[in-house]
C-alpha positions as CSV (number, residue, x, y, z in Angstrom):
1,X,137.4,318.0,-20.4
2,X,134.8,317.1,-17.7
3,X,135.2,316.9,-14.0
4,X,132.1,315.7,-12.2
5,X,131.5,316.1,-8.4
6,X,128.7,315.1,-6.1
7,X,127.3,318.2,-4.4
8,X,124.2,317.0,-2.6
9,X,121.4,314.5,-2.5
10,X,119.4,316.7,-4.8
11,X,119.6,320.2,-6.2
12,X,116.3,322.3,-6.1
13,X,116.7,324.0,-9.5
14,X,114.3,326.9,-8.9
15,X,116.0,328.1,-5.6
16,X,119.4,327.3,-7.2
17,X,118.7,329.6,-10.1
18,X,117.7,332.4,-7.8
19,X,120.8,331.9,-5.6
20,X,123.2,331.9,-8.5
21,X,121.5,334.9,-10.1
22,X,121.9,336.7,-6.8
23,X,125.6,335.8,-6.9
24,X,125.8,337.4,-10.3
25,X,126.3,334.1,-12.1
26,X,125.3,333.8,-15.7
27,X,122.8,330.9,-15.6
28,X,120.2,329.3,-17.9
29,X,117.8,326.5,-17.5
30,X,118.1,323.7,-20.2
31,X,116.7,320.3,-21.0
32,X,119.2,317.6,-21.1
33,X,119.3,315.8,-24.4
34,X,118.5,312.1,-24.0
35,X,116.4,312.5,-20.8
36,X,114.4,315.7,-21.0
37,X,115.3,316.5,-17.4
38,X,115.9,320.1,-16.5
39,X,119.4,321.3,-15.6
40,X,121.2,324.6,-15.0
41,X,124.0,325.7,-17.3
42,X,126.5,328.3,-16.1
43,X,129.2,330.3,-18.0
44,X,132.1,330.7,-15.6
45,X,135.1,332.2,-17.4
46,X,137.4,332.1,-20.4
47,X,141.0,332.5,-19.3
48,X,144.4,330.8,-19.4
49,X,145.1,328.2,-16.7
50,X,148.6,327.8,-15.3
51,X,150.1,324.6,-16.5
52,X,147.6,324.2,-19.3
53,X,149.0,327.1,-21.3
54,X,145.9,327.8,-23.4
55,X,142.8,329.9,-23.4
56,X,140.3,327.7,-21.6
57,X,136.5,328.2,-21.6
58,X,135.1,327.2,-18.3
59,X,131.4,326.3,-17.7
60,X,129.3,324.0,-15.6
61,X,126.1,322.1,-15.5
62,X,124.0,321.4,-12.4
63,X,121.9,318.2,-12.5
64,X,118.8,317.8,-10.4
65,X,120.1,314.6,-8.8
66,X,122.9,316.5,-7.1
67,X,125.8,316.3,-9.6
68,X,127.8,319.2,-11.0
69,X,129.8,318.8,-14.2
70,X,132.6,321.4,-14.6
71,X,133.7,321.7,-18.2
72,X,137.0,323.0,-19.7
73,X,137.0,323.6,-23.4
74,X,140.3,323.9,-25.3
75,X,140.9,324.4,-29.0
76,X,142.8,321.7,-30.9
77,X,145.2,323.4,-33.3
78,X,144.0,323.1,-36.9
79,X,146.0,320.5,-38.8
80,X,146.7,318.3,-35.8
81,X,146.8,314.6,-36.7
82,X,144.6,312.4,-34.4
83,X,147.3,309.9,-34.0
84,X,149.6,312.6,-32.6
85,X,147.0,314.1,-30.1
86,X,146.7,310.9,-28.0
87,X,149.4,311.9,-25.5
88,X,147.9,315.4,-25.1
89,X,144.5,313.9,-24.5
90,X,145.8,311.6,-21.7
91,X,147.6,314.6,-20.2
92,X,144.4,316.6,-20.1
93,X,142.5,313.7,-18.7
94,X,144.8,313.5,-15.8
95,X,145.8,317.2,-15.5
96,X,146.0,318.1,-11.8
97,X,145.5,321.8,-12.6
98,X,142.1,321.1,-14.3
99,X,141.0,318.9,-11.4
100,X,142.0,321.4,-8.7
101,X,140.4,324.3,-10.6
102,X,137.2,322.2,-11.0
103,X,137.1,321.4,-7.3
104,X,137.5,325.1,-6.4
105,X,134.6,326.0,-8.7
106,X,132.5,323.2,-7.3
107,X,133.1,324.4,-3.8
108,X,132.2,328.0,-4.8
109,X,129.0,326.7,-6.2
110,X,128.3,324.7,-3.1
111,X,128.6,327.8,-0.9
112,X,126.5,329.9,-3.3
113,X,123.7,327.4,-3.7
114,X,123.2,327.1,0.1
115,X,119.7,325.9,1.0
116,X,119.0,324.9,-2.7
117,X,121.1,321.8,-1.9
118,X,119.2,319.0,-0.3
119,X,121.7,317.5,2.2
120,X,122.7,313.9,2.0
121,X,125.8,311.6,1.9
122,X,128.2,312.8,-0.8
123,X,131.2,311.3,-2.6
124,X,134.5,313.2,-2.1
125,X,135.9,311.8,-5.4
126,X,135.9,313.2,-8.9
127,X,134.9,311.6,-12.2
128,X,136.9,312.7,-15.3
129,X,136.0,312.4,-18.9
130,X,137.4,313.9,-22.1
131,X,135.8,314.4,-25.5
132,X,137.5,315.3,-28.8
133,X,134.9,317.2,-30.7
134,X,135.4,318.1,-34.4
135,X,133.3,319.3,-37.3
136,X,135.3,317.1,-39.6
137,X,138.7,315.7,-40.6
138,X,141.0,316.6,-43.5
139,X,139.6,315.1,-46.7
140,X,136.1,314.9,-45.2
141,X,136.1,311.1,-44.8
142,X,132.8,309.3,-43.9
143,X,132.3,307.8,-40.5
144,X,132.8,304.3,-42.0
145,X,136.2,305.5,-43.6
146,X,137.3,306.8,-40.2
147,X,136.5,303.4,-38.6
148,X,138.7,301.7,-41.2
149,X,141.6,303.5,-39.5
150,X,140.6,302.3,-36.1
151,X,144.2,301.9,-35.0
152,X,144.7,305.7,-35.2
153,X,141.4,306.3,-33.3
154,X,142.5,303.8,-30.7
155,X,145.8,305.5,-30.2
156,X,143.9,308.8,-29.7
157,X,141.4,307.6,-27.2
158,X,143.8,305.3,-25.3
159,X,146.4,308.0,-25.2
160,X,149.0,305.4,-26.1
161,X,152.5,306.8,-26.1
162,X,154.7,303.6,-26.3
163,X,154.6,303.4,-30.1
164,X,153.1,300.0,-30.2
165,X,149.6,299.6,-31.7
166,X,146.6,298.7,-29.4
167,X,145.6,295.1,-29.2
168,X,142.9,293.9,-31.6
169,X,140.6,293.1,-28.8
170,X,140.8,296.7,-27.6
171,X,140.2,298.1,-31.1
172,X,137.3,295.7,-31.5
173,X,135.7,296.9,-28.3
174,X,136.0,300.5,-29.6
175,X,134.3,299.4,-32.8
176,X,131.4,298.0,-30.9
177,X,130.8,301.4,-29.3
178,X,130.9,303.4,-32.5
179,X,127.7,305.1,-33.8
180,X,126.7,307.1,-36.8
181,X,123.4,308.7,-37.8
182,X,124.4,310.2,-41.1
183,X,127.2,309.3,-43.5
184,X,129.6,312.0,-42.3
185,X,129.1,311.9,-38.5
186,X,130.6,309.5,-35.9
187,X,130.7,308.9,-32.2
188,X,133.3,306.5,-30.7
189,X,132.9,305.9,-27.0
190,X,135.7,304.8,-24.7
191,X,135.5,304.5,-20.9
192,X,137.7,307.6,-20.3
193,X,137.3,309.5,-23.6
194,X,135.3,309.8,-26.8
195,X,135.7,311.0,-30.3
196,X,132.7,312.9,-31.7
197,X,132.7,314.1,-35.4
198,X,129.7,316.3,-36.0
199,X,129.7,318.4,-39.2
200,X,126.6,320.4,-38.0
201,X,128.6,321.4,-34.8
202,X,125.6,320.2,-32.7
203,X,126.5,319.4,-29.1
204,X,123.6,317.1,-28.3
205,X,125.7,314.0,-28.3
206,X,127.9,315.7,-25.7
207,X,124.8,316.1,-23.5
208,X,124.2,312.4,-23.8
209,X,127.8,311.4,-22.8
210,X,127.8,313.9,-19.9
211,X,124.5,312.6,-18.6
212,X,126.0,309.1,-18.6
213,X,129.0,310.4,-16.6
214,X,126.7,312.0,-14.1
215,X,124.8,308.7,-13.6
216,X,128.2,307.0,-13.1
217,X,129.2,309.6,-10.5
218,X,126.0,309.2,-8.6
219,X,126.3,305.4,-8.5
220,X,129.9,305.7,-7.3
221,X,128.6,308.0,-4.5
222,X,126.0,305.4,-3.4
223,X,128.6,302.6,-3.6
224,X,131.2,304.5,-1.4
225,X,128.5,305.4,1.1
226,X,127.3,301.8,1.3
227,X,130.9,300.7,2.0
228,X,131.0,303.1,5.0
229,X,127.6,301.8,6.1
230,X,128.8,298.2,6.0
231,X,131.9,299.0,8.0
232,X,129.7,300.8,10.6
233,X,127.3,297.9,10.8
234,X,130.1,295.4,11.4
235,X,131.4,297.5,14.2
236,X,128.0,297.9,15.8
237,X,127.3,294.2,15.4
238,X,130.5,293.3,17.3
239,X,130.1,296.2,19.8
240,X,129.0,296.2,23.4
241,X,125.4,295.4,24.2
242,X,123.6,297.2,27.1
243,X,120.3,296.6,28.9
244,X,118.9,299.7,27.3
245,X,119.2,298.0,23.9
246,X,116.4,295.6,25.0
247,X,114.1,298.5,25.6
248,X,114.9,300.7,22.6
249,X,116.4,299.1,19.5
250,X,119.8,300.7,18.6
251,X,119.2,299.8,15.0
252,X,115.8,301.4,14.5
253,X,117.1,304.7,13.0
254,X,119.7,303.0,10.9
255,X,117.0,300.6,9.5
256,X,114.8,303.5,8.6
257,X,117.8,305.2,6.8
258,X,118.4,302.0,4.9
259,X,114.8,301.8,3.8
260,X,114.9,305.4,2.7
261,X,118.1,305.0,0.8
262,X,116.7,301.9,-0.8
263,X,113.8,303.9,-2.2
264,X,116.2,306.7,-3.3
265,X,118.4,304.2,-5.2
266,X,115.4,302.5,-6.8
267,X,114.0,305.8,-7.9
268,X,117.3,306.9,-9.3
269,X,117.8,303.7,-11.1
270,X,114.4,304.0,-12.7
271,X,115.1,307.6,-13.7
272,X,118.3,306.9,-15.6
273,X,116.9,303.7,-17.2
274,X,113.8,305.6,-18.3
275,X,116.0,308.4,-19.7
276,X,116.6,306.4,-22.8
277,X,112.9,305.7,-23.2
278,X,111.5,309.3,-23.0
279,X,113.6,310.6,-25.9
280,X,112.0,310.3,-29.3
281,X,115.4,310.2,-30.9
282,X,116.5,306.5,-31.2
283,X,120.0,307.5,-32.2
284,X,120.6,309.4,-28.9
285,X,119.1,306.5,-27.1
286,X,121.5,304.1,-28.7
287,X,124.5,306.3,-27.9
288,X,123.3,306.8,-24.3
289,X,122.7,303.0,-23.8
290,X,126.1,302.3,-25.3
291,X,127.8,304.9,-23.1
292,X,126.3,303.4,-19.9
293,X,127.5,300.0,-21.0
294,X,131.0,301.3,-21.8
295,X,131.2,303.2,-18.4
296,X,130.2,299.9,-16.7
297,X,127.2,301.5,-15.1
298,X,125.3,298.2,-15.0
299,X,128.2,296.7,-13.0
300,X,128.1,299.7,-10.5
301,X,124.3,299.3,-10.2
302,X,124.6,295.7,-9.4
303,X,127.3,296.4,-6.8
304,X,125.1,299.0,-5.2
305,X,122.1,296.7,-5.1
306,X,124.2,293.8,-3.7
307,X,125.6,295.9,-0.9
308,X,122.2,297.4,-0.1
309,X,120.8,293.8,0.1
310,X,123.7,292.8,2.3
311,X,123.0,295.7,4.7
312,X,119.4,294.8,4.9
313,X,120.3,291.2,5.7
314,X,122.7,292.2,8.4
315,X,120.1,294.5,10.0
316,X,117.7,291.6,9.8
317,X,120.1,289.3,11.6
318,X,120.7,291.9,14.3
319,X,117.0,292.5,14.8
320,X,116.4,288.7,15.1
321,X,119.2,288.5,17.7
322,X,117.8,291.4,19.7
323,X,114.3,289.8,19.5
324,X,115.7,286.5,20.8
325,X,117.5,288.3,23.7
326,X,114.3,290.2,24.6
327,X,112.3,286.9,24.6
328,X,114.9,285.2,26.9
329,X,114.9,288.2,29.3
330,X,111.1,288.2,29.3
331,X,111.0,284.5,30.1
332,X,113.6,285.0,32.8
333,X,111.5,287.8,34.4
334,X,108.4,285.6,34.3
335,X,110.3,282.8,36.1
336,X,111.6,285.3,38.7
337,X,108.2,286.7,39.3
338,X,106.8,283.2,39.9
339,X,109.6,282.4,42.3
340,X,109.0,285.7,44.2
341,X,105.3,284.8,44.5
342,X,106.2,281.3,45.8
343,X,108.7,282.8,48.3
344,X,106.2,285.4,49.5
345,X,103.5,282.7,49.9
346,X,105.8,280.4,51.9
347,X,107.0,283.4,54.0
348,X,103.4,284.3,54.9
349,X,103.0,280.9,56.6
350,X,99.8,280.0,54.8
């Protein structure tokens, strides 16, 4: 069970590792599968959590672009039928205890990291994701054989509890985001959960899915911040104008911030798009690309770009309005100076 939070604009991994080591955290630097980017992994605890009722292994991963992913690992009782585990999966996905505990851990890490966090606008929300990971199923069916029972897979990942089967369109969408590399492995990606069958017990596919969730969390942060920026712009656009505004533009600092954020968003977009290009494993690249599509990351990216463009347009309109006012005032001053000269000339009697 993943809970992802936005800690900062960026995490400086070198200073972060030193700070966490000083805080007696067990920390290791890793390379994220599917991107090659460095990250920090922490082992936090293994203990029961109230309301969850099981031994829960707690860990976390710090991403360089400011995200932290808090993980909770629970064992599924051997012999559990997939079709029966759907309600439990939905319960864990929405479990308030896990979310509260994850937020506490994230805040502890924020305090311990200190100056290793590059400050910037952060998102107060949380992104949740849940993965069912197994080394195999009873009878050792192939990935293709599991997909033939897609209704059971759908009931699992959708957490359906009403007894009625999922619609064909929903099952078809799950099938379009199913991936296999060998005959006996399988990854089925849903927007809230995934099923991963990996006989080798490798966790590299989990890295790919977690990276996709981190990208989604970052884009949701940008989107929320741009909403606040748009509200602030509209208030400033309708606000009171003073004579001082003609001398020093009230929008100069905001415009610089917009340009800086535009560069940040562009750089971030290129980084997550290039993540599927730098890996030499085409299978992980397919899973990563499919996960981003399933998480609607392209939609969030378009939303961010659209709002950023709208902000730039509004600032452009405000600047044009200010320039027009300055030109009118300047022309008025010139006319006044000419009239003053005429009056002074007539008053001199010449």
